[in-house]
mmCIF entry with sequence, helices, sheets and N, C-alpha, C, O atoms, coordinates in Angstrom:
data_MODEL
# 
_entry.id   MODEL 
# 
_entity.id                         1 
_entity.type                       polymer 
_entity.pdbx_number_of_molecules   1 
# 
_entity_poly.entity_id                      1 
_entity_poly.type                           'polypeptide(L)' 
_entity_poly.nstd_linkage                   no 
_entity_poly.nstd_monomer                   no 
_entity_poly.pdbx_seq_one_letter_code       
;(UNK)(UNK)(UNK)(UNK)(UNK)(UNK)(UNK)(UNK)(UNK)(UNK)(UNK)(UNK)(UNK)(UNK)(UNK)(UNK)
(UNK)(UNK)(UNK)(UNK)(UNK)(UNK)(UNK)(UNK)(UNK)(UNK)(UNK)(UNK)(UNK)(UNK)(UNK)(UNK)
(UNK)(UNK)(UNK)(UNK)(UNK)(UNK)(UNK)(UNK)(UNK)(UNK)(UNK)(UNK)(UNK)(UNK)(UNK)(UNK)
(UNK)(UNK)(UNK)(UNK)
;
_entity_poly.pdbx_seq_one_letter_code_can   XXXXXXXXXXXXXXXXXXXXXXXXXXXXXXXXXXXXXXXXXXXXXXXXXXXX 
_entity_poly.pdbx_strand_id                 A 
# 
loop_
_entity_poly_seq.entity_id 
_entity_poly_seq.num 
_entity_poly_seq.mon_id 
_entity_poly_seq.hetero 
1 1  UNK n 
1 2  UNK n 
1 3  UNK n 
1 4  UNK n 
1 5  UNK n 
1 6  UNK n 
1 7  UNK n 
1 8  UNK n 
1 9  UNK n 
1 10 UNK n 
1 11 UNK n 
1 12 UNK n 
1 13 UNK n 
1 14 UNK n 
1 15 UNK n 
1 16 UNK n 
1 17 UNK n 
1 18 UNK n 
1 19 UNK n 
1 20 UNK n 
1 21 UNK n 
1 22 UNK n 
1 23 UNK n 
1 24 UNK n 
1 25 UNK n 
1 26 UNK n 
1 27 UNK n 
1 28 UNK n 
1 29 UNK n 
1 30 UNK n 
1 31 UNK n 
1 32 UNK n 
1 33 UNK n 
1 34 UNK n 
1 35 UNK n 
1 36 UNK n 
1 37 UNK n 
1 38 UNK n 
1 39 UNK n 
1 40 UNK n 
1 41 UNK n 
1 42 UNK n 
1 43 UNK n 
1 44 UNK n 
1 45 UNK n 
1 46 UNK n 
1 47 UNK n 
1 48 UNK n 
1 49 UNK n 
1 50 UNK n 
1 51 UNK n 
1 52 UNK n 
# 
_struct_asym.id          A 
_struct_asym.entity_id   1 
# 
loop_
_struct_conf.conf_type_id 
_struct_conf.id 
_struct_conf.pdbx_PDB_helix_id 
_struct_conf.beg_label_comp_id 
_struct_conf.beg_label_asym_id 
_struct_conf.beg_label_seq_id 
_struct_conf.pdbx_beg_PDB_ins_code 
_struct_conf.end_label_comp_id 
_struct_conf.end_label_asym_id 
_struct_conf.end_label_seq_id 
_struct_conf.pdbx_end_PDB_ins_code 
_struct_conf.beg_auth_comp_id 
_struct_conf.beg_auth_asym_id 
_struct_conf.beg_auth_seq_id 
_struct_conf.end_auth_comp_id 
_struct_conf.end_auth_asym_id 
_struct_conf.end_auth_seq_id 
_struct_conf.pdbx_PDB_helix_class 
_struct_conf.details 
_struct_conf.pdbx_PDB_helix_length 
HELX_P HELX_P1 AA1 UNK A 12 ? UNK A 28 ? UNK A 12 UNK A 28 1 ? 17 
HELX_P HELX_P2 AA2 UNK A 45 ? UNK A 51 ? UNK A 45 UNK A 51 1 ? 7  
# 
_struct_conf_type.id          HELX_P 
_struct_conf_type.criteria    ? 
_struct_conf_type.reference   ? 
# 
_struct_sheet.id               AA1 
_struct_sheet.type             ? 
_struct_sheet.number_strands   2 
_struct_sheet.details          ? 
# 
_struct_sheet_order.sheet_id     AA1 
_struct_sheet_order.range_id_1   1 
_struct_sheet_order.range_id_2   2 
_struct_sheet_order.offset       ? 
_struct_sheet_order.sense        anti-parallel 
# 
loop_
_struct_sheet_range.sheet_id 
_struct_sheet_range.id 
_struct_sheet_range.beg_label_comp_id 
_struct_sheet_range.beg_label_asym_id 
_struct_sheet_range.beg_label_seq_id 
_struct_sheet_range.pdbx_beg_PDB_ins_code 
_struct_sheet_range.end_label_comp_id 
_struct_sheet_range.end_label_asym_id 
_struct_sheet_range.end_label_seq_id 
_struct_sheet_range.pdbx_end_PDB_ins_code 
_struct_sheet_range.beg_auth_comp_id 
_struct_sheet_range.beg_auth_asym_id 
_struct_sheet_range.beg_auth_seq_id 
_struct_sheet_range.end_auth_comp_id 
_struct_sheet_range.end_auth_asym_id 
_struct_sheet_range.end_auth_seq_id 
AA1 1 UNK A 3 ? UNK A 5  ? UNK A 3 UNK A 5  
AA1 2 UNK A 8 ? UNK A 10 ? UNK A 8 UNK A 10 
# 
loop_
_atom_site.group_PDB 
_atom_site.id 
_atom_site.type_symbol 
_atom_site.label_atom_id 
_atom_site.label_alt_id 
_atom_site.label_comp_id 
_atom_site.label_asym_id 
_atom_site.label_entity_id 
_atom_site.label_seq_id 
_atom_site.pdbx_PDB_ins_code 
_atom_site.Cartn_x 
_atom_site.Cartn_y 
_atom_site.Cartn_z 
_atom_site.occupancy 
_atom_site.B_iso_or_equiv 
_atom_site.pdbx_formal_charge 
_atom_site.auth_seq_id 
_atom_site.auth_comp_id 
_atom_site.auth_asym_id 
_atom_site.auth_atom_id 
_atom_site.pdbx_PDB_model_num 
ATOM 1   N N  . UNK A 1 1  ? -10.532 6.315   7.199   1.00 0.00 ? 1  UNK A N  1 
ATOM 2   C CA . UNK A 1 1  ? -9.464  5.485   6.691   1.00 0.00 ? 1  UNK A CA 1 
ATOM 3   C C  . UNK A 1 1  ? -9.937  4.026   6.651   1.00 0.00 ? 1  UNK A C  1 
ATOM 4   O O  . UNK A 1 1  ? -10.547 3.521   7.593   1.00 0.00 ? 1  UNK A O  1 
ATOM 5   N N  . UNK A 1 2  ? -9.639  3.387   5.549   1.00 0.00 ? 2  UNK A N  1 
ATOM 6   C CA . UNK A 1 2  ? -9.989  1.974   5.390   1.00 0.00 ? 2  UNK A CA 1 
ATOM 7   C C  . UNK A 1 2  ? -8.894  1.083   5.970   1.00 0.00 ? 2  UNK A C  1 
ATOM 8   O O  . UNK A 1 2  ? -9.181  0.044   6.565   1.00 0.00 ? 2  UNK A O  1 
ATOM 9   N N  . UNK A 1 3  ? -7.629  1.497   5.792   1.00 0.00 ? 3  UNK A N  1 
ATOM 10  C CA . UNK A 1 3  ? -6.498  0.694   6.261   1.00 0.00 ? 3  UNK A CA 1 
ATOM 11  C C  . UNK A 1 3  ? -5.458  1.634   6.867   1.00 0.00 ? 3  UNK A C  1 
ATOM 12  O O  . UNK A 1 3  ? -5.142  2.680   6.300   1.00 0.00 ? 3  UNK A O  1 
ATOM 13  N N  . UNK A 1 4  ? -4.936  1.247   8.020   1.00 0.00 ? 4  UNK A N  1 
ATOM 14  C CA . UNK A 1 4  ? -3.811  1.950   8.620   1.00 0.00 ? 4  UNK A CA 1 
ATOM 15  C C  . UNK A 1 4  ? -2.745  0.908   8.896   1.00 0.00 ? 4  UNK A C  1 
ATOM 16  O O  . UNK A 1 4  ? -2.984  -0.058  9.620   1.00 0.00 ? 4  UNK A O  1 
ATOM 17  N N  . UNK A 1 5  ? -1.563  1.106   8.316   1.00 0.00 ? 5  UNK A N  1 
ATOM 18  C CA . UNK A 1 5  ? -0.447  0.182   8.498   1.00 0.00 ? 5  UNK A CA 1 
ATOM 19  C C  . UNK A 1 5  ? 0.776   1.006   8.834   1.00 0.00 ? 5  UNK A C  1 
ATOM 20  O O  . UNK A 1 5  ? 1.394   1.595   7.948   1.00 0.00 ? 5  UNK A O  1 
ATOM 21  N N  . UNK A 1 6  ? 1.124   1.051   10.088  1.00 0.00 ? 6  UNK A N  1 
ATOM 22  C CA . UNK A 1 6  ? 2.226   1.908   10.528  1.00 0.00 ? 6  UNK A CA 1 
ATOM 23  C C  . UNK A 1 6  ? 1.852   3.361   10.247  1.00 0.00 ? 6  UNK A C  1 
ATOM 24  O O  . UNK A 1 6  ? 0.800   3.829   10.683  1.00 0.00 ? 6  UNK A O  1 
ATOM 25  N N  . UNK A 1 7  ? 2.703   4.064   9.530   1.00 0.00 ? 7  UNK A N  1 
ATOM 26  C CA . UNK A 1 7  ? 2.449   5.461   9.183   1.00 0.00 ? 7  UNK A CA 1 
ATOM 27  C C  . UNK A 1 7  ? 1.612   5.592   7.915   1.00 0.00 ? 7  UNK A C  1 
ATOM 28  O O  . UNK A 1 7  ? 1.189   6.694   7.563   1.00 0.00 ? 7  UNK A O  1 
ATOM 29  N N  . UNK A 1 8  ? 1.372   4.490   7.233   1.00 0.00 ? 8  UNK A N  1 
ATOM 30  C CA . UNK A 1 8  ? 0.625   4.510   5.972   1.00 0.00 ? 8  UNK A CA 1 
ATOM 31  C C  . UNK A 1 8  ? -0.875  4.421   6.250   1.00 0.00 ? 8  UNK A C  1 
ATOM 32  O O  . UNK A 1 8  ? -1.330  3.546   6.986   1.00 0.00 ? 8  UNK A O  1 
ATOM 33  N N  . UNK A 1 9  ? -1.635  5.340   5.650   1.00 0.00 ? 9  UNK A N  1 
ATOM 34  C CA . UNK A 1 9  ? -3.082  5.360   5.780   1.00 0.00 ? 9  UNK A CA 1 
ATOM 35  C C  . UNK A 1 9  ? -3.692  5.395   4.384   1.00 0.00 ? 9  UNK A C  1 
ATOM 36  O O  . UNK A 1 9  ? -3.239  6.145   3.519   1.00 0.00 ? 9  UNK A O  1 
ATOM 37  N N  . UNK A 1 10 ? -4.723  4.581   4.169   1.00 0.00 ? 10 UNK A N  1 
ATOM 38  C CA . UNK A 1 10 ? -5.361  4.500   2.858   1.00 0.00 ? 10 UNK A CA 1 
ATOM 39  C C  . UNK A 1 10 ? -6.872  4.631   3.050   1.00 0.00 ? 10 UNK A C  1 
ATOM 40  O O  . UNK A 1 10 ? -7.470  3.927   3.864   1.00 0.00 ? 10 UNK A O  1 
ATOM 41  N N  . UNK A 1 11 ? -7.479  5.544   2.287   1.00 0.00 ? 11 UNK A N  1 
ATOM 42  C CA . UNK A 1 11 ? -8.927  5.738   2.375   1.00 0.00 ? 11 UNK A CA 1 
ATOM 43  C C  . UNK A 1 11 ? -9.643  4.692   1.519   1.00 0.00 ? 11 UNK A C  1 
ATOM 44  O O  . UNK A 1 11 ? -9.015  3.960   0.754   1.00 0.00 ? 11 UNK A O  1 
ATOM 45  N N  . UNK A 1 12 ? -10.971 4.637   1.665   1.00 0.00 ? 12 UNK A N  1 
ATOM 46  C CA . UNK A 1 12 ? -11.761 3.697   0.861   1.00 0.00 ? 12 UNK A CA 1 
ATOM 47  C C  . UNK A 1 12 ? -11.523 3.914   -0.629  1.00 0.00 ? 12 UNK A C  1 
ATOM 48  O O  . UNK A 1 12 ? -11.292 2.955   -1.366  1.00 0.00 ? 12 UNK A O  1 
ATOM 49  N N  . UNK A 1 13 ? -11.579 5.160   -1.073  1.00 0.00 ? 13 UNK A N  1 
ATOM 50  C CA . UNK A 1 13 ? -11.382 5.474   -2.488  1.00 0.00 ? 13 UNK A CA 1 
ATOM 51  C C  . UNK A 1 13 ? -10.006 5.106   -2.987  1.00 0.00 ? 13 UNK A C  1 
ATOM 52  O O  . UNK A 1 13 ? -9.854  4.584   -4.091  1.00 0.00 ? 13 UNK A O  1 
ATOM 53  N N  . UNK A 1 14 ? -8.995  5.380   -2.166  1.00 0.00 ? 14 UNK A N  1 
ATOM 54  C CA . UNK A 1 14 ? -7.626  5.048   -2.545  1.00 0.00 ? 14 UNK A CA 1 
ATOM 55  C C  . UNK A 1 14 ? -7.430  3.536   -2.601  1.00 0.00 ? 14 UNK A C  1 
ATOM 56  O O  . UNK A 1 14 ? -6.618  3.053   -3.391  1.00 0.00 ? 14 UNK A O  1 
ATOM 57  N N  . UNK A 1 15 ? -8.143  2.794   -1.795  1.00 0.00 ? 15 UNK A N  1 
ATOM 58  C CA . UNK A 1 15 ? -8.042  1.343   -1.760  1.00 0.00 ? 15 UNK A CA 1 
ATOM 59  C C  . UNK A 1 15 ? -8.820  0.712   -2.906  1.00 0.00 ? 15 UNK A C  1 
ATOM 60  O O  . UNK A 1 15 ? -8.383  -0.284  -3.484  1.00 0.00 ? 15 UNK A O  1 
ATOM 61  N N  . UNK A 1 16 ? -9.955  1.279   -3.231  1.00 0.00 ? 16 UNK A N  1 
ATOM 62  C CA . UNK A 1 16 ? -10.829 0.722   -4.248  1.00 0.00 ? 16 UNK A CA 1 
ATOM 63  C C  . UNK A 1 16 ? -10.189 0.715   -5.639  1.00 0.00 ? 16 UNK A C  1 
ATOM 64  O O  . UNK A 1 16 ? -10.347 -0.258  -6.376  1.00 0.00 ? 16 UNK A O  1 
ATOM 65  N N  . UNK A 1 17 ? -9.478  1.767   -6.010  1.00 0.00 ? 17 UNK A N  1 
ATOM 66  C CA . UNK A 1 17 ? -8.867  1.851   -7.343  1.00 0.00 ? 17 UNK A CA 1 
ATOM 67  C C  . UNK A 1 17 ? -7.883  0.715   -7.624  1.00 0.00 ? 17 UNK A C  1 
ATOM 68  O O  . UNK A 1 17 ? -8.035  0.030   -8.635  1.00 0.00 ? 17 UNK A O  1 
ATOM 69  N N  . UNK A 1 18 ? -6.879  0.488   -6.772  1.00 0.00 ? 18 UNK A N  1 
ATOM 70  C CA . UNK A 1 18 ? -5.948  -0.613  -7.063  1.00 0.00 ? 18 UNK A CA 1 
ATOM 71  C C  . UNK A 1 18 ? -6.603  -1.986  -6.940  1.00 0.00 ? 18 UNK A C  1 
ATOM 72  O O  . UNK A 1 18 ? -6.209  -2.915  -7.645  1.00 0.00 ? 18 UNK A O  1 
ATOM 73  N N  . UNK A 1 19 ? -7.598  -2.136  -6.058  1.00 0.00 ? 19 UNK A N  1 
ATOM 74  C CA . UNK A 1 19 ? -8.306  -3.408  -5.937  1.00 0.00 ? 19 UNK A CA 1 
ATOM 75  C C  . UNK A 1 19 ? -9.000  -3.727  -7.260  1.00 0.00 ? 19 UNK A C  1 
ATOM 76  O O  . UNK A 1 19 ? -8.876  -4.841  -7.771  1.00 0.00 ? 19 UNK A O  1 
ATOM 77  N N  . UNK A 1 20 ? -9.726  -2.764  -7.816  1.00 0.00 ? 20 UNK A N  1 
ATOM 78  C CA . UNK A 1 20 ? -10.411 -2.980  -9.086  1.00 0.00 ? 20 UNK A CA 1 
ATOM 79  C C  . UNK A 1 20 ? -9.431  -3.203  -10.231 1.00 0.00 ? 20 UNK A C  1 
ATOM 80  O O  . UNK A 1 20 ? -9.672  -4.043  -11.097 1.00 0.00 ? 20 UNK A O  1 
ATOM 81  N N  . UNK A 1 21 ? -8.334  -2.462  -10.242 1.00 0.00 ? 21 UNK A N  1 
ATOM 82  C CA . UNK A 1 21 ? -7.325  -2.613  -11.289 1.00 0.00 ? 21 UNK A CA 1 
ATOM 83  C C  . UNK A 1 21 ? -6.734  -4.030  -11.258 1.00 0.00 ? 21 UNK A C  1 
ATOM 84  O O  . UNK A 1 21 ? -6.575  -4.662  -12.302 1.00 0.00 ? 21 UNK A O  1 
ATOM 85  N N  . UNK A 1 22 ? -6.413  -4.519  -10.060 1.00 0.00 ? 22 UNK A N  1 
ATOM 86  C CA . UNK A 1 22 ? -5.873  -5.870  -9.930  1.00 0.00 ? 22 UNK A CA 1 
ATOM 87  C C  . UNK A 1 22 ? -6.903  -6.912  -10.333 1.00 0.00 ? 22 UNK A C  1 
ATOM 88  O O  . UNK A 1 22 ? -6.571  -7.877  -11.022 1.00 0.00 ? 22 UNK A O  1 
ATOM 89  N N  . UNK A 1 23 ? -8.151  -6.727  -9.909  1.00 0.00 ? 23 UNK A N  1 
ATOM 90  C CA . UNK A 1 23 ? -9.209  -7.682  -10.255 1.00 0.00 ? 23 UNK A CA 1 
ATOM 91  C C  . UNK A 1 23 ? -9.384  -7.773  -11.766 1.00 0.00 ? 23 UNK A C  1 
ATOM 92  O O  . UNK A 1 23 ? -9.506  -8.875  -12.301 1.00 0.00 ? 23 UNK A O  1 
ATOM 93  N N  . UNK A 1 24 ? -9.400  -6.649  -12.460 1.00 0.00 ? 24 UNK A N  1 
ATOM 94  C CA . UNK A 1 24 ? -9.541  -6.664  -13.921 1.00 0.00 ? 24 UNK A CA 1 
ATOM 95  C C  . UNK A 1 24 ? -8.334  -7.326  -14.577 1.00 0.00 ? 24 UNK A C  1 
ATOM 96  O O  . UNK A 1 24 ? -8.478  -8.102  -15.522 1.00 0.00 ? 24 UNK A O  1 
ATOM 97  N N  . UNK A 1 25 ? -7.165  -7.018  -14.076 1.00 0.00 ? 25 UNK A N  1 
ATOM 98  C CA . UNK A 1 25 ? -5.929  -7.618  -14.612 1.00 0.00 ? 25 UNK A CA 1 
ATOM 99  C C  . UNK A 1 25 ? -5.979  -9.145  -14.484 1.00 0.00 ? 25 UNK A C  1 
ATOM 100 O O  . UNK A 1 25 ? -5.670  -9.861  -15.436 1.00 0.00 ? 25 UNK A O  1 
ATOM 101 N N  . UNK A 1 26 ? -6.368  -9.638  -13.306 1.00 0.00 ? 26 UNK A N  1 
ATOM 102 C CA . UNK A 1 26 ? -6.408  -11.082 -13.076 1.00 0.00 ? 26 UNK A CA 1 
ATOM 103 C C  . UNK A 1 26 ? -7.497  -11.751 -13.916 1.00 0.00 ? 26 UNK A C  1 
ATOM 104 O O  . UNK A 1 26 ? -7.272  -12.827 -14.468 1.00 0.00 ? 26 UNK A O  1 
ATOM 105 N N  . UNK A 1 27 ? -8.672  -11.128 -14.018 1.00 0.00 ? 27 UNK A N  1 
ATOM 106 C CA . UNK A 1 27 ? -9.769  -11.710 -14.809 1.00 0.00 ? 27 UNK A CA 1 
ATOM 107 C C  . UNK A 1 27 ? -9.381  -11.818 -16.287 1.00 0.00 ? 27 UNK A C  1 
ATOM 108 O O  . UNK A 1 27 ? -9.708  -12.809 -16.940 1.00 0.00 ? 27 UNK A O  1 
ATOM 109 N N  . UNK A 1 28 ? -8.686  -10.804 -16.817 1.00 0.00 ? 28 UNK A N  1 
ATOM 110 C CA . UNK A 1 28 ? -8.240  -10.847 -18.218 1.00 0.00 ? 28 UNK A CA 1 
ATOM 111 C C  . UNK A 1 28 ? -7.290  -12.013 -18.469 1.00 0.00 ? 28 UNK A C  1 
ATOM 112 O O  . UNK A 1 28 ? -7.189  -12.504 -19.593 1.00 0.00 ? 28 UNK A O  1 
ATOM 113 N N  . UNK A 1 29 ? -6.604  -12.451 -17.438 1.00 0.00 ? 29 UNK A N  1 
ATOM 114 C CA . UNK A 1 29 ? -5.643  -13.548 -17.571 1.00 0.00 ? 29 UNK A CA 1 
ATOM 115 C C  . UNK A 1 29 ? -6.235  -14.886 -17.169 1.00 0.00 ? 29 UNK A C  1 
ATOM 116 O O  . UNK A 1 29 ? -5.507  -15.866 -17.009 1.00 0.00 ? 29 UNK A O  1 
ATOM 117 N N  . UNK A 1 30 ? -7.564  -14.935 -17.003 1.00 0.00 ? 30 UNK A N  1 
ATOM 118 C CA . UNK A 1 30 ? -8.233  -16.202 -16.762 1.00 0.00 ? 30 UNK A CA 1 
ATOM 119 C C  . UNK A 1 30 ? -8.317  -16.637 -15.315 1.00 0.00 ? 30 UNK A C  1 
ATOM 120 O O  . UNK A 1 30 ? -8.722  -17.765 -15.035 1.00 0.00 ? 30 UNK A O  1 
ATOM 121 N N  . UNK A 1 31 ? -7.942  -15.761 -14.380 1.00 0.00 ? 31 UNK A N  1 
ATOM 122 C CA . UNK A 1 31 ? -8.017  -16.118 -12.971 1.00 0.00 ? 31 UNK A CA 1 
ATOM 123 C C  . UNK A 1 31 ? -9.480  -16.043 -12.540 1.00 0.00 ? 31 UNK A C  1 
ATOM 124 O O  . UNK A 1 31 ? -10.169 -15.068 -12.836 1.00 0.00 ? 31 UNK A O  1 
ATOM 125 N N  . UNK A 1 32 ? -9.947  -17.070 -11.843 1.00 0.00 ? 32 UNK A N  1 
ATOM 126 C CA . UNK A 1 32 ? -11.316 -17.085 -11.334 1.00 0.00 ? 32 UNK A CA 1 
ATOM 127 C C  . UNK A 1 32 ? -11.267 -17.290 -9.812  1.00 0.00 ? 32 UNK A C  1 
ATOM 128 O O  . UNK A 1 32 ? -10.183 -17.445 -9.251  1.00 0.00 ? 32 UNK A O  1 
ATOM 129 N N  . UNK A 1 33 ? -12.423 -17.294 -9.140  1.00 0.00 ? 33 UNK A N  1 
ATOM 130 C CA . UNK A 1 33 ? -12.405 -17.415 -7.679  1.00 0.00 ? 33 UNK A CA 1 
ATOM 131 C C  . UNK A 1 33 ? -11.728 -18.681 -7.153  1.00 0.00 ? 33 UNK A C  1 
ATOM 132 O O  . UNK A 1 33 ? -11.328 -18.704 -5.989  1.00 0.00 ? 33 UNK A O  1 
ATOM 133 N N  . UNK A 1 34 ? -11.584 -19.724 -7.954  1.00 0.00 ? 34 UNK A N  1 
ATOM 134 C CA . UNK A 1 34 ? -10.965 -20.959 -7.492  1.00 0.00 ? 34 UNK A CA 1 
ATOM 135 C C  . UNK A 1 34 ? -9.484  -21.068 -7.855  1.00 0.00 ? 34 UNK A C  1 
ATOM 136 O O  . UNK A 1 34 ? -8.855  -22.086 -7.568  1.00 0.00 ? 34 UNK A O  1 
ATOM 137 N N  . UNK A 1 35 ? -8.920  -20.037 -8.481  1.00 0.00 ? 35 UNK A N  1 
ATOM 138 C CA . UNK A 1 35 ? -7.528  -20.048 -8.908  1.00 0.00 ? 35 UNK A CA 1 
ATOM 139 C C  . UNK A 1 35 ? -6.632  -19.525 -7.786  1.00 0.00 ? 35 UNK A C  1 
ATOM 140 O O  . UNK A 1 35 ? -6.840  -18.411 -7.305  1.00 0.00 ? 35 UNK A O  1 
ATOM 141 N N  . UNK A 1 36 ? -5.637  -20.310 -7.362  1.00 0.00 ? 36 UNK A N  1 
ATOM 142 C CA . UNK A 1 36 ? -4.702  -19.792 -6.348  1.00 0.00 ? 36 UNK A CA 1 
ATOM 143 C C  . UNK A 1 36 ? -3.872  -18.640 -6.912  1.00 0.00 ? 36 UNK A C  1 
ATOM 144 O O  . UNK A 1 36 ? -3.442  -18.678 -8.065  1.00 0.00 ? 36 UNK A O  1 
ATOM 145 N N  . UNK A 1 37 ? -3.654  -17.624 -6.093  1.00 0.00 ? 37 UNK A N  1 
ATOM 146 C CA . UNK A 1 37 ? -2.856  -16.471 -6.483  1.00 0.00 ? 37 UNK A CA 1 
ATOM 147 C C  . UNK A 1 37 ? -1.894  -16.185 -5.342  1.00 0.00 ? 37 UNK A C  1 
ATOM 148 O O  . UNK A 1 37 ? -2.310  -16.142 -4.184  1.00 0.00 ? 37 UNK A O  1 
ATOM 149 N N  . UNK A 1 38 ? -0.616  -15.988 -5.647  1.00 0.00 ? 38 UNK A N  1 
ATOM 150 C CA . UNK A 1 38 ? 0.394   -15.715 -4.626  1.00 0.00 ? 38 UNK A CA 1 
ATOM 151 C C  . UNK A 1 38 ? 0.233   -14.336 -4.012  1.00 0.00 ? 38 UNK A C  1 
ATOM 152 O O  . UNK A 1 38 ? -0.250  -13.412 -4.666  1.00 0.00 ? 38 UNK A O  1 
ATOM 153 N N  . UNK A 1 39 ? 0.637   -14.199 -2.760  1.00 0.00 ? 39 UNK A N  1 
ATOM 154 C CA . UNK A 1 39 ? 0.600   -12.932 -2.051  1.00 0.00 ? 39 UNK A CA 1 
ATOM 155 C C  . UNK A 1 39 ? 1.994   -12.339 -1.952  1.00 0.00 ? 39 UNK A C  1 
ATOM 156 O O  . UNK A 1 39 ? 2.979   -13.077 -1.957  1.00 0.00 ? 39 UNK A O  1 
ATOM 157 N N  . UNK A 1 40 ? 2.094   -11.009 -1.862  1.00 0.00 ? 40 UNK A N  1 
ATOM 158 C CA . UNK A 1 40 ? 3.412   -10.408 -1.655  1.00 0.00 ? 40 UNK A CA 1 
ATOM 159 C C  . UNK A 1 40 ? 4.030   -10.935 -0.358  1.00 0.00 ? 40 UNK A C  1 
ATOM 160 O O  . UNK A 1 40 ? 3.314   -11.141 0.623   1.00 0.00 ? 40 UNK A O  1 
ATOM 161 N N  . UNK A 1 41 ? 5.339   -11.153 -0.338  1.00 0.00 ? 41 UNK A N  1 
ATOM 162 C CA . UNK A 1 41 ? 5.978   -11.764 0.831   1.00 0.00 ? 41 UNK A CA 1 
ATOM 163 C C  . UNK A 1 41 ? 6.048   -10.873 2.064   1.00 0.00 ? 41 UNK A C  1 
ATOM 164 O O  . UNK A 1 41 ? 6.130   -11.392 3.177   1.00 0.00 ? 41 UNK A O  1 
ATOM 165 N N  . UNK A 1 42 ? 6.019   -9.554  1.908   1.00 0.00 ? 42 UNK A N  1 
ATOM 166 C CA . UNK A 1 42 ? 6.127   -8.705  3.096   1.00 0.00 ? 42 UNK A CA 1 
ATOM 167 C C  . UNK A 1 42 ? 4.774   -8.109  3.452   1.00 0.00 ? 42 UNK A C  1 
ATOM 168 O O  . UNK A 1 42 ? 3.918   -7.912  2.590   1.00 0.00 ? 42 UNK A O  1 
ATOM 169 N N  . UNK A 1 43 ? 4.600   -7.828  4.726   1.00 0.00 ? 43 UNK A N  1 
ATOM 170 C CA . UNK A 1 43 ? 3.343   -7.228  5.182   1.00 0.00 ? 43 UNK A CA 1 
ATOM 171 C C  . UNK A 1 43 ? 3.291   -5.772  4.748   1.00 0.00 ? 43 UNK A C  1 
ATOM 172 O O  . UNK A 1 43 ? 4.240   -5.011  4.942   1.00 0.00 ? 43 UNK A O  1 
ATOM 173 N N  . UNK A 1 44 ? 2.170   -5.407  4.163   1.00 0.00 ? 44 UNK A N  1 
ATOM 174 C CA . UNK A 1 44 ? 1.983   -4.034  3.700   1.00 0.00 ? 44 UNK A CA 1 
ATOM 175 C C  . UNK A 1 44 ? 0.518   -3.842  3.321   1.00 0.00 ? 44 UNK A C  1 
ATOM 176 O O  . UNK A 1 44 ? -0.290  -4.765  3.418   1.00 0.00 ? 44 UNK A O  1 
ATOM 177 N N  . UNK A 1 45 ? 0.198   -2.648  2.896   1.00 0.00 ? 45 UNK A N  1 
ATOM 178 C CA . UNK A 1 45 ? -1.153  -2.365  2.403   1.00 0.00 ? 45 UNK A CA 1 
ATOM 179 C C  . UNK A 1 45 ? -1.426  -3.188  1.150   1.00 0.00 ? 45 UNK A C  1 
ATOM 180 O O  . UNK A 1 45 ? -2.581  -3.509  0.869   1.00 0.00 ? 45 UNK A O  1 
ATOM 181 N N  . UNK A 1 46 ? -0.393  -3.535  0.393   1.00 0.00 ? 46 UNK A N  1 
ATOM 182 C CA . UNK A 1 46 ? -0.569  -4.321  -0.827  1.00 0.00 ? 46 UNK A CA 1 
ATOM 183 C C  . UNK A 1 46 ? -1.223  -5.665  -0.536  1.00 0.00 ? 46 UNK A C  1 
ATOM 184 O O  . UNK A 1 46 ? -1.962  -6.167  -1.384  1.00 0.00 ? 46 UNK A O  1 
ATOM 185 N N  . UNK A 1 47 ? -0.991  -6.256  0.596   1.00 0.00 ? 47 UNK A N  1 
ATOM 186 C CA . UNK A 1 47 ? -1.631  -7.534  0.947   1.00 0.00 ? 47 UNK A CA 1 
ATOM 187 C C  . UNK A 1 47 ? -3.136  -7.334  1.045   1.00 0.00 ? 47 UNK A C  1 
ATOM 188 O O  . UNK A 1 47 ? -3.901  -8.194  0.609   1.00 0.00 ? 47 UNK A O  1 
ATOM 189 N N  . UNK A 1 48 ? -3.572  -6.216  1.609   1.00 0.00 ? 48 UNK A N  1 
ATOM 190 C CA . UNK A 1 48 ? -5.008  -5.943  1.719   1.00 0.00 ? 48 UNK A CA 1 
ATOM 191 C C  . UNK A 1 48 ? -5.614  -5.835  0.321   1.00 0.00 ? 48 UNK A C  1 
ATOM 192 O O  . UNK A 1 48 ? -6.710  -6.343  0.082   1.00 0.00 ? 48 UNK A O  1 
ATOM 193 N N  . UNK A 1 49 ? -4.916  -5.183  -0.599  1.00 0.00 ? 49 UNK A N  1 
ATOM 194 C CA . UNK A 1 49 ? -5.388  -5.050  -1.970  1.00 0.00 ? 49 UNK A CA 1 
ATOM 195 C C  . UNK A 1 49 ? -5.554  -6.414  -2.600  1.00 0.00 ? 49 UNK A C  1 
ATOM 196 O O  . UNK A 1 49 ? -6.575  -6.678  -3.235  1.00 0.00 ? 49 UNK A O  1 
ATOM 197 N N  . UNK A 1 50 ? -4.575  -7.285  -2.438  1.00 0.00 ? 50 UNK A N  1 
ATOM 198 C CA . UNK A 1 50 ? -4.628  -8.626  -3.024  1.00 0.00 ? 50 UNK A CA 1 
ATOM 199 C C  . UNK A 1 50 ? -5.758  -9.445  -2.410  1.00 0.00 ? 50 UNK A C  1 
ATOM 200 O O  . UNK A 1 50 ? -6.463  -10.155 -3.127  1.00 0.00 ? 50 UNK A O  1 
ATOM 201 N N  . UNK A 1 51 ? -5.938  -9.361  -1.124  1.00 0.00 ? 51 UNK A N  1 
ATOM 202 C CA . UNK A 1 51 ? -6.988  -10.139 -0.450  1.00 0.00 ? 51 UNK A CA 1 
ATOM 203 C C  . UNK A 1 51 ? -8.357  -9.675  -0.899  1.00 0.00 ? 51 UNK A C  1 
ATOM 204 O O  . UNK A 1 51 ? -9.244  -10.497 -1.130  1.00 0.00 ? 51 UNK A O  1 
ATOM 205 N N  . UNK A 1 52 ? -8.545  -8.369  -1.026  1.00 0.00 ? 52 UNK A N  1 
ATOM 206 C CA . UNK A 1 52 ? -9.856  -7.849  -1.446  1.00 0.00 ? 52 UNK A CA 1 
ATOM 207 C C  . UNK A 1 52 ? -10.113 -8.187  -2.888  1.00 0.00 ? 52 UNK A C  1 
ATOM 208 O O  . UNK A 1 52 ? -11.162 -7.836  -3.427  1.00 0.00 ? 52 UNK A O  1 
# 
């Protein structure tokens, strides 16, 4: 498991897909490493996806 948050468990493969999808989405919209991006307000596995 790559991430365990309460009862939620996510493997490396399960984590990699949404991370890559988000990265491609942001790059298509002109986001680069120096562009601030907001984080989801509640703690969850989604925060790990955004950070990665």
